[in-house]
C-alpha positions, 0 to 999 in steps of 0.5 A, a space after each residue: 034430421 039424422 042422429 050423429 053416427 057413433 062407432 062399434 066399440 068391437 070393430 069400428 064400424 059406423 053404427 046409426 043413432 037408433 041401432 042396438 047392434 052393430 051391422 057388421 059385427 053383430 055387437 050391442 051397442 051400449 048407449 050413454 045417457 045424454 042429460 048425465 053430463 049435463 047434470 054433472 055439470 050443473 051441480 059442479 057450477 052450483 057447487 062453485 057458486 056456493 063455496 065462493 059466496 061462502 069465502 066472500 062473506 068470510 072475507 067481507 063480513 057485513 054489518 052485524 046487529 049491535 047487541 042489546 045493552 045490559 039492563 041498567 042496575 037499579 041504584 039504590 036512592 041516595 040517603 038523604 043529607 043529615 041536617 048540621 046544627 050551625 057553629 056557635 058565632 065566635 065572641 067579638 074580638 075585644 077593642 084595642 086599647 087607645 094608643 097614646 101619642 107619646 108612645 108613637 113619637 119615641 118609637 123607632 120608624 119601620 124602615 125596610 131591612 136590607 139583607 147584608 149580602 144584597 149587593 149592587 151590580 158587578 163592578 170589575 172589568 168583565 162586568 163592564 165590558 158585558 154591560 158595554 155587550 148588552 147595551 149595544 144590543 139594546 140599541 140594535 134591537 130597538 133600530 139604532 145602529 150603534 157600537 158600544 165597547 169598553 176601553 181605557 184602564 181597566 175598561 172604565 171608559 165606555 164608548 158609543 159610536 152612533 151612525 148618525 148625527 148624535 148631538 141630539 141623542 148625547 144630550 138625552 143620553 146623559 140626562 137619563 138613568 144611563 150615566 148612573 148605571 155606568 157609575 154603578 158598575 165602575 165607569 169613569 167617563 163616557 165617550 161619544 162619536 158620531 160620523 160627523 166628526 162630532 165628540 163628547 166626553 161625559 164625566 160620571 164623577 163631575 157629570 159634566 158633558 165636554 164637546 172636543 
């Protein structure tokens, strides 16, 4: 198979690959080595691959072997504890003298001391309104739909309006501690009503319940 034709650099005529000079003008033909471009290309590829591997290693460093732990220093043994002599036993306490029954009979009773500034709950109109409000909240929190208010002169009547027939509930309330709590705050009576038309009044001074 014939090789590829080349051109004369002097006259441009076609020159056979085996010719060493141009048949037209006699110009000597200089041949370029074929392997030189191939070798240059291979070297360029190797250099590019080497550079790429270096960049990849810098951006994605692998696991490095852990550094060996520092050698533990030998600690000197702790000194042995020095024995401590036990403390001498305390002498027994002297026996209490016998109690004379006559001295006990004449001694005052150990009554608790009540400070002078300790007073009962506030008993003004503002305190009575607040007591009515908190009483209603307590009933609501226990599932009873009731309305509790304070009215009358200086708010001394506490009114409790039930949403259900309340005869039994009224009797339970007046027999418990609630009337005493009202009396301490200056209330004079408790008024009860229910939707069935029932109405009762409890007088805190006489402790009597009256149906209207």
